[in-house]
N, C-alpha and C positions, 0 to 999 in steps of 0.2 A: 401477598406481600404488597405494601404501599410505599414504603420508605427505603431509600437506598441502603441504609446501614442493615436492614434486614437481608440484603443480598451479600452482606459481609460477616455474617454471623459465624463466629469461630467454631461454635459447637455443632452447628449444622454442617460446616465444612469437614469437620472431623468424622462426623456420621457417614457423610458421603465417601470420604476417604476409606473409611472402614468397610463400606460396602464394595468399593472398587477392589480393595485388598482381598476381600472375601471372594469376589467373583472372577478375579484374573486366574487363569490356569497356570500352575507352577511350571508346566513343561513347555510353555511357549513364551515368546516375547511379543509385545504390542508396540507399535510405532505409529503415532499420529501426528499429522502435520497441522499446526495452526497457521492459517493462511494470512490472517489479519494482524497488522502490527499492533493494533489495540489489544488483542489477545496476548501477543508476546509480552507486552508490558504488564498486563494484569497478572500473567503467570510468574513474572519475575518480581513484581512488587508485593504480591500477596504470598510468595513462597510456595506456590502450588506444587512445584516439583518435590518439595520436601515431604509432601502429603502422599505421594504416589509410590507404589511398590517398585522395586528395582528392576523388574522386567517389563515396566511400562515407560516408554521413552516419548518425549515430545520433541518434535523437529520444527524449528523456525522456517517459515516459507517466505516467498517474495511478496509480502502483503504491505509493503511500505512504498507508496507511489514516488515519493522523493528518492529513495534508494534505488529503485529500479530504472530510473531515468538515466540514460547513458551520458557520458561526458560531452559527446558531440552536441547534444541538445543545449546544454549549458553554455557551451562555447557559442552556439547560435544566438543565445539570448544576450551574452556579453557583446558580441558583435553588433547585434541590433541596438543595444544601449549605447554604444559608441557613437551612433549617429546623432549629431548635435540636435536634430529635429525631433528626436524620439524621447518619449517618457515611457519607460518600461515599468509596469506594476506587476508585483508578485507578492506571494505569501512569504512570511518571514523565514519558514524552514528552508526555503530554496537559496537564502542569501549566503550561506557559508558553505554550500556544497562544492567541493573542489572541482576545479575545471582543468583544462590543459595548462602546462607551464605554470603551475602553483596559483593560478588565477581563481577568482570567485566573483560572484555578483557584488558581494560586500566590498572587495577590493576595487572593482570597477566603479562603484559608486564613490569610494574614497578618491579615486582618481578623477572624478568630476562627472561621471555619467549621471543622468537623471533616472535614477532607479528608486522607485517608492514602494514601500511595504504597505499592503492593504489587508484588511480583514474580510472583505467581501468582494465578490466580482462586480457587484453594483458600485463599489468604490471607484473602480476604474472608469465606469461610465460617467460618473459624476465628475471626475477629473477631466475627462474629454469634453464634457459639456462645458465645464468652467474655463477651460483653456483651449479654445478652438484653434490656436496657432500651433499647438503641439500635436505630433502623431502619437497617440496614446496606444500602447500595445499591452494587452492582458496576457501574461504568461500563464496559461491554463494548464493545470496539471491535476492528475488524481484518477481513481478508479470510478466506477459507476456512481458513487455517492456525490461526487463534486461535479459531475458532468451537467446535471440539470441547472445548478446555478450559473454555469458558463452559458448555457442556452438562454436562460432567462436574460442574462446581460446583453447577449447579441440582440435578442428580440427587442429590448428596451433601446439599445442604440439604434436600431432600424426604426423604431417608432419615432425617435427624436431626430432622425435623419442626420445622424452624426457621421460625417465623412472622414473624421480624423481618429476613428476607433477601429481596432482590429485585434484578432485574437491569435496567439501563437499556440496552437492546440497540441496538447500532450496527454490527452486522456487515454487511458488504457483499460482492458477488459479482463475481469477477474477469471471467468471460466476457461478463457483461452490460455492463460498462464498456468492454471492448475492442469489443463491437459498437456501443456508443454512439460511440466514436471513429470507427469506420468509417462509421457512418450520418449523420455530420455532413454537412449540406447543402453545407458549404464545406470539402471534404476537403483534408488537408495532404499527401497523396501518400505513403502508407505502402506499401512493397513487401513487408514481411513483419514478423513479430514474434519477438523473442527472448522465449520464454515463461517465465513465473515458475517459480521452483524450489520453494520451500516450499509454495506453493499447490498445486502439481501433485502433491506427495507425498500430498495429501489427495484431490483430485478425479481424479487420473490424467490421461491424455492424451485420452480420448474427448470431453470437452466442447469441445475446440478444433477438432473436426472440422468444425463449421460454417464456420470461417473459411477452410478449404481448399476445402471443397465448394461453398459458396454465395458467399462474398466472394472466392474465388480468391486468397488470401493465404497464403503458407507460414508455418508456425509451428515454430520449433525450441525445445524446452524445454531450458534450460541451468542448470548449476550456478553457484555464486557465484564460484569462483575464476577468475583471469584466463585461464588455459588453457581453462576451460569456455566462457567468453564468446567468446574467439577462435575456438574450433572451431565454436560455434554460428553465428557470423557467416559463417565459410567454408562451412558447410552451406547456409545461406541464399542465399549468392551462387551456389553450384551449383544450387540449386533454380531461381532466377531464371533463370540461363544455360540450363538444360535445359527451361525453361517448364514446370516441375513445381510444383504447389501441394499439399504434403503436410504432415502433422503428423509431425515427427520428434522423437526423444527423445535428446538429448545426455546428459541427466543419468540414465543408466541405472543408476548406482549407488544412487539413492534413488527415482527414479519409475518406476512401472509403468503399464501401460495402464489397469488397473482402479482404481488408487489405493488408498487405505486405506478398504476397505469397512466395517470396524468403525466408523471415525470417521463415515463417510457415513450408516450406519444410525442411530447415536446422534444426529446432528444432524438427520435427517429425523424422528426421534421428537420432538424437543424444539422445533424451529423450522419455520415456514412462511414463504413468500414474502410480503413486503409488497407492496401495490398500487403503490406509488411511494416514492421516497426521493430527497431532495436531495443532490447531490454538489457540492462545491466545484469550479468549473471546467466541470462537465458539466451542471449545473442539475438539474431534476427528471428522474429516469430511472425509467421503469416496471419493476416487477418486478426490482429491483436490489439489494434488501436483505432482511434476515430480521427476523422478529419471533417472539415466543413463541406456541406454540400455545395454543388455549383451554384445553387440559387443564392448562396450567402458568400460567394467568392469575393465580393467587395470588402468583406470583413476578415479576410484570410491573410494573416500577416506573412505567411510563407509565400503567398502570391504577390502580395503588395511589395515585399522588400526582397523578392527573389532569393529566399533562403534555400541553401543547398547544404544539408547537413554532412559533415565529413566525420567519419569514424575516428575516435581517439581512444587509445588504450588506457586502462586503469593502471595505477601505480602497481607494478608487478609484485611488490611486497605486501599489497594490501589483499586481504582474503575476503572483501565484500562479495565478489561474485560468486564464490564457493559458499558463503554463508547464505546468500539469498537463494541458492539452490538446495539448501538443507544438507549440504555435504560437510560443512564445518560449523563449529560454534565460534562465538566471538573469542573465547579464551584460546582458540587454536591459532589465532593470528599473533604472530611475533611483534606486531606493532601496537597491539592493543595495550592500553594503560601505560605505555611508555612514550613512543613518538606520537601515537594517536590517542587523543583525548577529546572530550567535548570542546575544550578551549583551542585545541590545535588538531582538528579533524584531518586525517588522510584519506578516509573513505566516507562515502555518503551514509553508510549505516550507523556512524557515530554521530552524524549531524541531526537528523530528523528525530522528532519526538516519538516516531513509530519505529525507528531502526532498531534492529536486534542488538547492535553493539552499544547504542545508548541506553537500552534497557539493562543490558548486563553490567555497564559501568555504574548505573544508578543503583541497581539492586543485586544483581547476580554475583558480582565479584566478592561481596561480602559473604554470600552463602558458600562459595568455594573456599574461602578461608576457614569458615566454621567446619566444613566438611574435612579439610586437610588437618585441622586441629584435632 
């Protein structure tokens, strides 16, 4: 295949669906977690669940970096931006994430804070260079995919000797979160994982080996197109039926066993693992996030501005934490579609383009109406 529409061929999708239906064993159930928010949206957008047999269930995982960021870290960013000397640079999907007391970065900007939406980490460096009188803080967030661009921005700021640039680091680690899901004392019954795509282009396939070797759970790394996801599901079904637990790579056009070694080396130089970090839905998870190494302490916003994160509880009526753990679906939340919509989000899962609630609002709720009819 050379063109994207070939990965969306309806006839091929139905052929794969027929193969899945023929190979699932009628006497058992299958439950696979897709970790990546991009997969969640592909599944909803292309109606993949409609093509699967009733005894095969897909579970949405904590694969949305904006969704898993706890309220306390958003509160930190708002307090930072309240400093009249600070310019806070952030990606757009963080702007409307609810913070404590009904706040958000968007509301803080409306109240006068200098908060700027950027498209690239390098935009923050350019702002710092152009405005030397401002303290420019880059609100860095994401899994392993977006960590290398943050490292590049830091290196560039160092090369330019920018003393007014710093990073508020919130990068988190995918395999550790997958492990936390499996280590839950009240397991939800996952038979295997549809492994993340973009993350795997960076880290490769090796970090998932523990899930097959230790946890005895198969992992199939998949691309984002509907045929990618369908093929990955078929590969997982075959592993389960054959009692195999292996790491397989469906996304061979982009993912290698070793991953991007250059990016890994860069990140290892700039970052080290935090002792612990709080995730929405998973709680405090040891060794699950990154911080700047001591060699780059001059660029660490947490040290420069003495940031001390204070835990803040989610809205008790919001089911985002349970949805991120795979325990509930968006439709299980009594706020979904009434109080909580993309225009008036109560939880982070409705804000981000990778959030499960946003995906269900855009595509899945219509599927439910058709099913009910």
